[in-house]
N, C-alpha and C positions, 0 to 999 in steps of 0.2 A: 695539390698545387700542379695536377697536370691538367685541369681546369682554369685553372688563375695561374699561371706560369710568371714569373715574376718580369721582368723589361728583359735581363737580361739570359732569363732561361728561355724566352722565346726567340732575340737575336740569333743563339746556340741554337737552339733546334731549326732555325730558319736554316742555317749553314753546313749542316747536320744533317735531317735527313734523306729522305727518297733518293738514298747514295751519290749526294752531289760530292761528299770528298773521294773522290778514288775510288767510288765505287764499293768503301767499307758501309756496311747498313748501322749506323746507329737505335738502336731505342730506348725512348727518355723514359724517367721514373722507373723501373726496372726491377721490382723487388728480387733480395739475395739473403736471403734469409730473413732475417730478422728486422732487414735494416732496406733503405731504399735509393737506389744510385739515378745520380739524372741523366749521365749519358752512357748507352752503355756498347762498345762493342764486340760480344762477344768472339766474334772469326779471330779476336788478337789480345781480348780476353783485357781489354781497357777500358777502366774507366773513369767521366770526366766529371768530376765535379764543379762545381760551381757555387762562389764562395762568397757572401760578406763577409763586412768586418765580426760580424758576430762570430765566425767560426776561427776569428784569430785565439790559439794557443789553446785551443777548447778540449778536455780529456773527454770529453764523447764521440771527438773525430778522430784522437791516439783509439779506441775501442775500436770504433768501427773499421776503421784501415788497418789496422792489425787481422778483425775477423776475415773482412773485402781479401787482401794482400797473402791470408791465409786461402782463400776459395781459391786462387790461385793468378787473382786479377790485375796485373798492376793502377796507380790511382795519379790522372795526371788535374789537380787543384788548379782553377784557373779564377781572380781575381771579377768577380760583378764588374765593376770599371774596367778589367782591360777590356771583354768580353764588349762593353759600347765604346769604350772609346778606339780599339784598338785592334778590330776584329783580324783582320788579316795575317797580324803577329799571332792572337791565337792559332787560326788554321796551320798556322807553319807549326806554333808548337804542339797540335793535333798530329800534324802531319807526320811530323818526328816524332812521336808517339807512337803511330800507329807502322811503323818499318821500321823502327826499331826491334819490333816485337820481331819481324823476320831478318832480322839480323841473325840476329839469337840462335 
C-alpha cells in the first residue's frame, strides 16, 4: 500500500505530509505491533484511518482498534469518499482531534 496508495490515501497524504497541518508531523503506513496504521501523529497519539465500505462492521477492525487504544492511541476513522469529496471538512475533523489531545 505504501508504494501504491489508494486515491483517498494519496489525497490525505498530500494534506498531512511535511507538517502542513499546524506543524504536526504525520507518518504513513506505520507498523504498530502486528498492525499498520494509515497515518499517525506520534506527538498527539492520533491515528487516522481511511476506510472504504469493506470496513463497515468489521470484527477485525474492532480488535485492531482495541489493541491500538490499549497502546495509548486515539483513532479517527474517515471514509474514503469524505476525503475525496470534502477534504476541508476532513481537515477540520483532524484539526479538532489534534487539539482535543492538547486540552486533555
